[in-house]
C-alpha angles and dihedrals in degrees: 000000000000122000095229140004134190128220141177139165127240141164131195093281096058103032094117091061093047092050090049090051094055092040090054091050092050090047105039104017096099109191088007096052095100097043118132112271130195132185120204114218128189110261091217097039128108114286115264115253115258092242091056091049089051092051092048090047090053088052089050094240117159116220117221122182122221134188131211139197114275090226091057095057091087089065104086097217102026091108088072092067093047093046095045092052090050090050091051091049091049096053101030093109095033108056141029096217131031122198110204112195138172111248090242090077132108126199109220103167134013106288098224090161088071090073096094116222120234109284094022114112102172134028115193149162125228120248115278095243139356103265103146092352120128115246107233100226092052130067112278094246129223098291097053092039087059092047090053092045095050094042093047096242117163117214092245090061093062115093134177127258135173120241117243094256092042094237091138146354103243140179110275106295115168126211109242090202093078125030125160106197144167103240091210089069091059095218093151092049091051090047090056094045092052092044093053090051098045104041087064097041116116091228092071103040096090091055090053092047095049099045129012090210088081089057091049095053103028090104091056095046091051090048090055092050092050093049092050090049095048106040141049113229092250089059090062128078123199108215120225121268092252085074121078089003109179108231091186089060096042095119092046092059115095110264093248091055099045120111109255094194128018090223090062091067123088098204131356139190130219136178104231143341094264091046089050091053092050098042093049089063088068096051122060115239129192136198139317089024092049094059092044090055091044090056094049103035105022081240118173117193128210 
């Protein structure tokens, strides 16, 4: 059994980012560079191009298909819950720790924080900004009250956290783009089971009808409810802000929390290849990362 494994989801339209993610892990991951890696691909999606399969094979990435409910397809990010649960199922008997990441992630330094300490069952980052989050010093509102009700979350389990860009202190709202879990606890499976139940529940349909943002982030709200139901606070570890750092929101972060050098980060997120090229011009970057990015993005720094 391996100590740790890494997984993401990608389809034909975001393969470049997924390949860059695994490439960055193999290049800058240090002691984690040779960890098992899997990529979840939609069972009913378009076939991957041969060149992409060759690149993933060279990076020793295992491809694992996953399926999802037809009714869930209208939820823009629902596939993450289906893919994450399939990844957990795939590696449950193979690894002690699973790192689930969005494909728009780069590994910049060895992520030693991913080695969960004894007694810790989930390491996480808060959401980037508030969006549908519940501001802590205000009542939770109807949507979150329903999430807590359906996920079996008592009020005393809910704790405050700051968003990544510090726009608010909110009720615990976990970023679904990075989850470090112990597969044996089946968090990702439970997340999917609750999501499949709740996205169809009549209690939530009016929210979806009135504002699509609830459809976009329903998966993440359900995840937060499941985490608060499953774990005591001392079983959770908030990862440092140099992990899952949002490059696309760099200028929205308070000055004292902005990355001064890209190389100082451990992992970062970005929205697209062109956005990555543009954003990187605002953050200094040094070797060997600079050359690696030059090779893959034709990036030229200042």
